VONU-179218 format. One line per 5 residues: for each residue x, y, z of C-alpha. Coordinates in pm, 1 decimal. Layout:
N
X Y Z  ... $
***
This chain:
543
1001.5 -2025.9 -147.9  648.4 -1883.3 -153.1  701.3 -1509.0 -140.7  357.1 -1421.4 -2.3  435.0 -1596.7 325.1 $
733.9 -1364.8 356.1  575.6 -1050.4 215.4  269.6 -1069.8 435.9  432.2 -1184.5 751.2  605.4 -881.4 764.1 $
2236.8 -2181.2 2112.1  2338.3 -2135.1 2450.9  2720.0 -2086.7 2425.6  2924.6 -2258.0 2697.0  3049.0 -2012.8 2957.8 $
3412.9 -1913.8 2949.1  3643.0 -2114.2 3168.2  3823.6 -1913.6 3431.9  3556.6 -1640.6 3446.8  3671.9 -1370.8 3685.1 $
3496.8 -1303.3 4014.0  3378.0 -966.4 3884.3  3236.9 -1138.2 3576.1  3042.8 -1384.2 3790.7  2905.5 -1099.3 3997.8 $
2797.1 -914.6 3682.3  2625.2 -1227.5 3551.7  2438.7 -1278.8 3880.3  2335.6 -913.8 3896.6  2203.3 -915.6 3539.7 $
2016.9 -1241.5 3596.8  1854.6 -1091.8 3904.9  1753.1 -769.7 3733.8  1611.0 -940.6 3423.1  1609.0 -811.5 3067.2 $
1259.7 -764.9 2927.7  1136.2 -1083.1 2759.6  1465.1 -1264.5 2824.4  1416.4 -1513.8 3106.7  1697.5 -1767.3 3063.5 $
2015.8 -1831.6 3258.3  2293.8 -1576.9 3201.6  2589.1 -1710.2 3001.8  2896.2 -1545.7 2851.2  2893.2 -1475.4 2477.9 $
3109.6 -1320.1 2207.9  3160.3 -1358.9 1833.3  3487.3 -1551.3 1859.6  3312.3 -1815.9 2066.0  3031.2 -1834.4 1811.2 $
3281.2 -1882.9 1525.8  3447.3 -2167.9 1713.2  3109.0 -2320.8 1787.1  3006.0 -2307.5 1419.7  3334.8 -2462.5 1306.8 $
3306.9 -2740.8 1564.0  2946.1 -2803.0 1459.6  3060.1 -2852.4 1097.7  3284.1 -3141.6 1203.9  2986.0 -3341.9 1328.7 $
2688.7 -3485.0 1144.0  2388.7 -3267.8 1067.8  2094.6 -3296.2 1305.7  1761.1 -3184.8 1163.9  1591.4 -2988.6 1443.1 $
1270.9 -2900.2 1258.0  979.2 -2991.2 1480.3  637.4 -3146.2 1432.1  397.8 -2865.2 1513.6  69.5 -2916.3 1697.5 $
-224.1 -2938.8 1450.6  -355.0 -2595.2 1540.6  -30.2 -2444.8 1404.9  57.7 -2692.8 1129.9  -270.9 -2653.2 942.4 $
-317.9 -2278.4 975.7  -371.1 -2052.6 673.4  -144.0 -1757.3 592.1  -422.7 -1523.1 701.5  -448.4 -1698.6 1035.8 $
-71.4 -1696.6 1079.6  -53.4 -1325.1 1006.4  -325.8 -1257.6 1262.0  -105.9 -1376.4 1549.1  33.4 -1065.2 1711.6 $
333.5 -1034.8 1937.8  246.3 -842.7 2253.9  439.8 -515.8 2236.3  447.2 -498.8 2614.2  692.4 -790.8 2601.8 $
911.9 -663.8 2317.5  1281.9 -722.2 2373.5  1389.1 -362.7 2444.5  1061.7 -226.7 2578.6  1224.2 -115.0 2905.1 $
1503.5 57.5 2714.4  1259.1 320.2 2582.1  1491.4 381.2 2290.0  1478.7 418.2 1913.0  1475.3 45.3 1833.1 $
1283.6 -259.9 1948.4  1258.0 -628.0 1857.7  959.2 -862.2 1845.2  938.7 -1226.4 1742.2  746.3 -1430.7 1487.9 $
537.9 -1727.8 1599.4  609.2 -2074.1 1456.8  337.6 -2210.9 1228.2  252.7 -2323.4 872.7  583.0 -2413.0 704.3 $
789.0 -2230.8 967.8  880.3 -2539.8 1172.0  1239.8 -2461.8 1261.3  1255.5 -2349.4 1626.5  1481.5 -2044.3 1626.8 $
1638.9 -1962.9 1963.9  1670.2 -1597.1 2065.5  1915.0 -1443.0 2312.9  1949.9 -1096.0 2456.8  2310.9 -983.0 2507.5 $
2423.4 -710.4 2744.1  2673.8 -510.1 2537.2  2885.8 -423.6 2844.0  2901.0 -749.3 3038.8  2880.3 -973.9 2726.7 $
2632.8 -1194.4 2910.7  2344.6 -1350.8 2716.6  2004.8 -1473.7 2832.9  1758.7 -1671.2 2623.6  1408.3 -1553.7 2542.3 $
1192.7 -1864.3 2579.9  871.3 -1909.0 2387.4  555.3 -1886.8 2593.9  198.0 -1815.7 2477.3  176.7 -1512.7 2705.2 $
411.3 -1328.2 2465.4  145.7 -1335.2 2190.2  -207.7 -1220.4 2124.6  -430.5 -1487.9 1965.8  -762.0 -1297.2 1978.3 $
-834.2 -1289.9 1604.5  -707.2 -1638.5 1529.8  -835.3 -1994.5 1554.3  -526.3 -2107.4 1747.8  -605.2 -2350.6 2027.9 $
-358.6 -2236.1 2293.3  -418.5 -2558.5 2489.0  -209.8 -2732.5 2220.2  88.5 -2501.4 2270.2  295.3 -2717.6 2501.8 $
662.4 -2666.1 2584.4  917.5 -2430.9 2432.7  832.1 -2419.8 2062.2  1089.2 -2151.6 1989.0  1024.9 -1869.1 1743.1 $
1017.9 -1851.6 1364.1  1215.6 -1527.9 1332.1  1219.9 -1166.5 1440.7  1131.0 -817.4 1323.6  1288.1 -486.0 1412.8 $
1096.1 -165.0 1474.6  1230.9 189.0 1463.7  1093.8 505.9 1623.8  866.2 689.3 1574.1  667.8 382.0 1455.2 $
765.6 150.0 1737.3  526.7 -147.9 1748.5  349.0 -33.3 1428.6  574.8 -86.4 1127.0  882.8 -306.7 1118.0 $
1185.1 -206.8 910.0  1384.1 -533.7 919.5  1250.3 -888.5 912.6  1426.7 -1226.8 944.2  1181.2 -1510.1 875.0 $
1213.2 -1856.2 724.3  1536.1 -2050.4 654.6  1803.1 -1776.8 629.8  1580.4 -1520.7 454.4  1570.2 -1157.1 562.2 $
1453.2 -822.2 425.4  1462.0 -451.0 501.0  1287.6 -137.1 380.3  1399.1 203.3 257.5  1232.6 539.2 319.0 $
904.2 419.2 162.0  857.8 156.9 434.4  775.6 -99.4 164.7  929.0 -445.3 168.4  1041.9 -596.5 -160.2 $
1309.9 -847.0 -251.5  1479.4 -1073.0 4.9  1835.8 -1161.7 96.8  1963.0 -1490.2 238.9  2248.4 -1590.2 462.2 $
2370.7 -1856.4 218.8  2261.8 -2036.3 -97.4  2363.7 -2395.4 -167.2  2320.0 -2580.0 -497.9  2068.6 -2332.9 -637.3 $
2153.0 -2448.6 -989.4  2322.2 -2785.6 -955.3  2237.9 -3143.1 -1043.7  2069.9 -3194.9 -709.8  1794.7 -3047.9 -497.8 $
1862.0 -2697.8 -367.0  1949.9 -2674.9 1.2  1812.8 -2396.9 220.4  2027.5 -2339.3 530.8  1857.8 -2219.0 849.0 $
1944.9 -1945.9 1092.1  1880.3 -2145.1 1408.4  1991.1 -1896.1 1676.6  2019.7 -1518.3 1712.5  2190.7 -1299.5 1972.3 $
2086.5 -933.7 2003.3  2314.9 -669.3 2154.2  2107.1 -420.6 2349.6  2164.8 -80.8 2180.7  2216.8 252.0 2350.0 $
1893.3 437.6 2416.5  1923.7 679.2 2122.6  2100.2 442.3 1882.6  1961.0 369.6 1537.3  2199.1 79.9 1479.2 $
2244.0 -248.4 1655.7  2435.9 -573.9 1624.6  2283.7 -919.0 1587.7  2471.7 -1248.9 1562.1  2341.8 -1564.2 1397.1 $
2425.1 -1933.1 1383.5  2356.6 -2098.3 1047.6  2314.8 -2472.1 1005.3  2241.9 -2708.4 716.2  2336.8 -3057.3 594.0 $
2629.4 -2911.7 393.5  2748.8 -2610.8 592.7  2746.5 -2411.6 913.0  2808.8 -2043.0 962.0  2870.5 -1770.4 1217.3 $
2734.2 -1430.4 1112.8  2762.2 -1082.0 1254.1  2515.0 -820.3 1126.6  2579.2 -455.0 1209.6  2246.1 -299.9 1112.2 $
2217.5 76.4 1065.3  1857.1 197.0 1031.2  1907.7 531.0 862.3  1633.9 772.5 760.5  1646.4 690.7 388.5 $
1778.9 334.2 390.0  1894.6 36.9 594.7  2263.1 -61.6 573.7  2383.2 -398.4 701.1  2752.9 -474.4 743.9 $
2791.7 -852.4 733.6  3082.8 -1063.8 855.9  3013.4 -1420.6 739.0  3224.3 -1722.4 840.1  3114.0 -2033.4 651.3 $
3230.4 -2390.3 721.0  3168.9 -2674.8 476.0  3048.3 -3004.3 624.5  3062.8 -3165.8 280.5  3188.1 -3075.3 -65.2 $
2951.6 -2814.3 -213.4  2889.0 -2800.3 -587.1  2762.1 -2444.1 -584.4  2805.2 -2203.9 -294.3  2612.8 -1876.3 -315.4 $
2751.2 -1582.5 -116.2  2531.6 -1276.7 -41.8  2233.0 -1430.9 -223.2  1926.2 -1227.1 -303.6  1584.8 -1336.4 -429.3 $
1338.4 -1125.7 -625.3  1045.3 -1137.3 -868.5  1019.8 -1032.9 -1232.4  697.6 -1114.2 -1414.6  696.1 -855.2 -1692.7 $
836.8 -514.8 -1784.6  894.7 -274.5 -2072.3  1088.0 -533.3 -2274.8  919.8 -855.9 -2159.6  543.7 -863.7 -2216.6 $
470.7 -1236.1 -2227.9  296.5 -1239.1 -1887.8  156.8 -885.2 -1881.4  -202.3 -955.8 -1985.8  -337.5 -757.1 -1690.1 $
-420.5 -394.5 -1621.4  -61.8 -344.7 -1502.4  201.6 -220.2 -1751.1  479.7 -376.1 -1541.3  499.4 -628.3 -1256.9 $
833.8 -673.5 -1083.7  1027.7 -619.7 -760.5  1350.1 -561.7 -955.7  1409.5 -473.1 -1320.0  1780.6 -545.9 -1364.1 $
2096.6 -703.3 -1234.6  2357.7 -429.7 -1196.2  2728.3 -510.3 -1164.0  3036.1 -300.1 -1095.7  3310.5 -534.7 -1203.0 $
3656.9 -558.2 -1053.1  3804.6 -394.7 -1365.0  3575.4 -92.6 -1319.0  3322.5 -178.4 -1591.6  2956.9 -113.5 -1515.0 $
2704.5 -369.0 -1642.2  2326.2 -344.5 -1679.4  2152.0 -677.3 -1738.9  1770.4 -639.8 -1770.2  1583.3 -928.3 -1606.3 $
1367.7 -1175.1 -1796.7  1075.3 -1404.6 -1728.3  1193.1 -1677.8 -1965.7  982.9 -1960.0 -2107.6  1241.6 -2208.8 -1973.8 $
1477.7 -2191.6 -1676.4  1793.5 -1990.9 -1752.0  2124.4 -1970.6 -1565.5  2402.9 -1722.5 -1642.8  2742.0 -1678.5 -1474.9 $
2932.0 -1350.3 -1512.4  3298.8 -1413.7 -1432.2  3485.2 -1154.4 -1227.3  3767.7 -1099.4 -981.2  3725.8 -893.4 -664.2 $
3394.4 -734.2 -771.1  3328.9 -383.1 -649.0  2955.5 -447.3 -615.9  2640.5 -601.5 -760.0  2270.6 -603.2 -691.3 $
1913.4 -647.9 -804.7  1786.8 -298.4 -874.2  1444.6 -141.2 -910.4  1516.8 171.3 -1115.2  1160.1 265.3 -1209.4 $
966.2 417.1 -918.9  686.6 587.5 -1115.1  338.2 476.2 -1010.0  206.3 534.8 -1363.3  434.0 260.4 -1493.9 $
280.8 -4.2 -1264.6  -72.3 113.8 -1179.0  -55.6 -111.9 -873.9  -244.3 -21.4 -556.4  -197.6 -353.0 -371.8 $
169.7 -447.6 -377.9  307.1 -103.4 -470.7  589.4 -211.4 -699.7  670.5 155.6 -755.5  793.6 169.1 -393.8 $
1013.0 -140.7 -389.6  1372.9 -95.9 -269.6  1684.4 -212.2 -448.8  1949.5 -429.4 -284.1  2319.5 -362.9 -343.8 $
2613.3 -576.6 -224.7  2946.2 -405.0 -155.8  3232.0 -644.7 -71.0  3447.5 -523.1 219.0  3707.3 -801.9 192.5 $
3881.5 -937.3 -119.7  3655.5 -1200.3 -278.6  3905.2 -1330.9 -531.7  3797.9 -1505.3 -850.6  3446.4 -1623.5 -910.9 $
3125.1 -1515.6 -1076.5  2804.0 -1327.3 -1019.2  2541.6 -1590.5 -1096.6  2188.3 -1519.0 -1212.9  1903.6 -1770.2 -1216.2 $
1579.2 -1677.7 -1393.6  1283.6 -1912.4 -1344.4  963.2 -1906.2 -1553.0  661.8 -1775.3 -1364.7  301.2 -1721.1 -1463.7 $
238.7 -1443.1 -1214.9  371.4 -1243.6 -923.4  327.6 -1474.8 -624.3  655.1 -1665.1 -662.2  1010.2 -1533.6 -644.1 $
1172.2 -1634.9 -972.3  1499.2 -1438.3 -972.6  1809.3 -1537.8 -774.5  2152.9 -1371.1 -781.4  2465.5 -1442.2 -576.4 $
2845.5 -1468.4 -585.7  3005.3 -1808.3 -643.1  3377.3 -1857.3 -568.7  3577.5 -2011.1 -853.9  3765.6 -2254.0 -629.6 $
3559.2 -2566.2 -551.7  3445.1 -2591.1 -191.1  3569.9 -2909.5 -22.0  3456.7 -3066.7 303.5  3635.5 -2899.9 594.1 $
3692.2 -2569.6 413.7  3631.4 -2247.6 606.5  3558.5 -1927.2 417.0  3519.6 -1567.8 530.5  3331.8 -1299.8 338.7 $
3276.4 -941.1 445.2  3022.1 -722.9 269.7  2766.5 -449.4 311.9  2402.6 -469.0 206.3  2230.5 -143.9 107.7 $
1850.1 -149.2 109.9  1763.1 173.3 -69.7  1568.5 310.9 -364.3  1884.4 298.5 -577.1  2237.1 169.5 -509.5 $
2463.3 404.1 -309.0  2708.6 422.5 -600.8  2665.1 462.3 -973.8  2858.7 487.6 -1292.9  2990.8 830.5 -1399.6 $
2901.8 721.2 -1755.1  2558.0 725.1 -1910.0  2335.6 451.6 -1770.4  2061.9 239.6 -1919.9  1731.5 412.8 -1857.6 $
1498.5 157.5 -2017.7  1489.1 -140.0 -2252.8  1207.1 -208.8 -2497.0  1151.2 -482.6 -2750.6  895.8 -555.1 -3020.6 $
833.4 -635.0 -3386.9  1115.3 -538.8 -3619.8  1192.3 -525.2 -3987.4  979.0 -220.5 -4074.0  1022.4 156.0 -4079.8 $
918.7 333.1 -3760.5  596.4 524.2 -3823.8  446.7 262.4 -4052.3  174.1 47.3 -3905.2  309.9 -307.5 -3911.0 $
-43.9 -443.9 -3896.9  -105.2 -298.0 -4244.9  242.8 -331.2 -4392.8  394.2 -651.8 -4256.7  767.6 -686.7 -4317.5 $
875.9 -949.9 -4563.7  1156.3 -1067.9 -4335.7  1104.1 -1149.9 -3968.0  1311.8 -946.9 -3719.5  1309.3 -832.8 -3358.0 $
1353.5 -465.8 -3270.3  1527.0 -334.7 -2959.5  1521.7 17.9 -2818.2  1773.7 95.9 -2544.7  1758.8 438.7 -2382.3 $
2067.9 593.8 -2222.3  2065.9 895.4 -1991.1  2302.8 1081.3 -1757.8  2678.9 1073.2 -1769.8  2699.0 1413.9 -1936.8 $
2502.6 1313.0 -2248.9  2296.0 1629.4 -2215.4  2613.7 1838.6 -2236.5  2750.8 1690.2 -2556.4  2799.1 1951.2 -2830.7 $
2534.6 1953.7 -3099.9  2632.9 1726.6 -3385.5  2843.8 1491.7 -3171.6  2852.4 1152.7 -3338.1  2706.3 877.6 -3117.6 $
2823.3 532.8 -3222.7  2642.5 224.3 -3090.0  2873.8 -75.5 -3049.4  2661.9 -391.8 -3064.7  2763.8 -755.6 -3072.6 $
2552.1 -1070.5 -3069.0  2629.2 -1438.7 -3014.4  2414.5 -1552.2 -3304.8  2230.1 -1393.6 -3597.0  2301.4 -1038.5 -3707.4 $
2213.4 -684.4 -3601.4  2145.7 -398.4 -3843.4  1914.7 -101.8 -3918.5  2062.2 122.8 -3648.0  1909.0 454.8 -3547.1 $
2033.3 703.0 -3287.2  1763.5 937.0 -3158.8  1805.0 1228.4 -2917.1  1533.7 1222.0 -2648.8  1481.5 1559.0 -2485.2 $
1240.0 1412.7 -2228.0  1514.6 1206.8 -2064.8  1805.8 1426.7 -2177.3  1959.1 1125.4 -2343.1  1958.1 902.1 -2648.3 $
1767.4 602.8 -2780.2  1951.9 334.5 -2975.3  1727.3 139.9 -3212.9  1837.0 -172.0 -3397.2  1692.3 -494.9 -3536.2 $
1813.9 -847.6 -3477.8  1773.2 -1093.7 -3764.7  1819.1 -1472.8 -3743.3  2071.0 -1627.9 -3980.7  1988.6 -1990.8 -3898.4 $
1718.2 -2201.2 -3731.5  1873.7 -2199.0 -3385.1  1645.2 -2127.3 -3090.3  1931.9 -2099.2 -2841.0  1936.1 -1777.5 -2634.9 $
2106.1 -1488.8 -2813.5  2348.0 -1285.2 -2602.9  2341.2 -916.5 -2700.4  2592.2 -657.0 -2583.7  2576.2 -280.7 -2639.4 $
2748.3 39.2 -2531.7  2777.5 380.4 -2695.2  3088.2 584.9 -2771.6  3206.0 886.8 -2962.0  3533.4 838.7 -3144.6 $
3739.7 634.1 -2895.1  3563.7 765.0 -2585.0  3321.5 530.2 -2409.5  3002.6 714.1 -2311.9  2793.1 450.9 -2133.1 $
2779.7 145.6 -1915.7  2745.2 -188.6 -2092.0  2399.4 -326.9 -2168.8  2371.4 -705.6 -2170.9  2056.8 -881.6 -2283.7 $
1949.1 -1239.0 -2338.6  1693.2 -1281.1 -2616.4  1503.5 -1603.1 -2685.1  1422.2 -1636.6 -3057.3  1104.6 -1821.6 -3153.1 $
1106.7 -2146.6 -3348.0  1150.8 -2105.1 -3725.8  783.0 -2175.8 -3797.5  690.1 -1884.9 -3566.4  915.3 -1633.5 -3740.8 $
645.4 -1468.2 -3943.6  385.3 -1195.9 -3907.1  18.9 -1263.9 -3973.5 $
***
């Protein structure tokens, strides 16, 4: 999925049988009064009906509804696509004069799936469709030939605005397949979430389900939260989703109720998937030959396991595709986190990586046994998302299965919860095998090694009595670790653990490193996990 298209572009349900006379009157009255951009026939709607519809849809064959766009839309550039503007005078809740409003994305480029939009009256539970029509958009600064825009092309997605920047800066965006994003207090978009991931790392082509229809409950005038429902469809699955979206001052919180139905057996089902970018950072410099010290939307995968253990797994930009599964039962939370928000550490004035939000998943229903899966894809730059994380249930998904997952998504600078222990502040890696302070360029080590520096802060480390013994506990899957140093760092009120990894054979398989610190039998920190890729034997030398 080309991230720039997302970064820059910032189903009529059958009416209930036996509808009461008062319900019919309410439907007729609402249809007569209108509802902003909504111009369709009024029909009854609720979530239970949507769930039944999604389950019934899964029992029938998949119908690909992606359309052939007119040439003026199919061949447009991203710049031209972004220049299409929705007319704010026709925004969904314009007449509500409230805190929130919704506008829609135009179809075009690779966005060929017509997404149907419905406005729902929260009191009468009646829904009316918003039909596509060119009059809803402004094409002044584009090359779009409006004479080619025939019929109801649908929309590509939607964006949500929040006062006081109504019509100027969106805070939530759903665009493309089942992708969506939100901002925190900085107003800066970053990583994306998805409704569902299918076969992301399986022996077949990955499948990208589509949100094909949305229903929007009209919020109260002063509300900063609203509810949107979505129908998901793909060759392997369908889904009924309810998003309760709370646009707070410092963050956006989404409570998700996802009901997934399998059309076919699914090799790998990804729940609460998120997609990010990591090109280079403090420990991974392979692709950092630019003026920027770091380039990433997220710097780590954080996990709060079901047994209470906190895990920090720094992200990599590996030379070859890597997939890791971290087994768990009823996880308390996980997410892709951007911990470093200092401009000096990025020096970026275009994409503002120092302002990128983190995304944290908090299960609200028991998830059972499974794993948090992490896929890291090689990338040569910053224009492609190369990091994917999601939850995979342990039990295989068979055709006809129906699954329900409840969870919250927190879009904020940092996760809403954190370990009471010391946390990993930074990870660094470089040449090893020599004494710190000696210039390795003049005094090359005789034996090749790789040095790691892991900084820990918080968790009461600054209050430890002077002379407290800090013991690093390090294990590795291959090779050996030695030459440990424990350094107090006043600048971060914490400690740096230095050690070198030495190969003991010619293997080039990834080395799994694990580290935490303790004093006596008391654990002081979360657990640091790292995957290191040793060079080939003929490269294990300094010149």
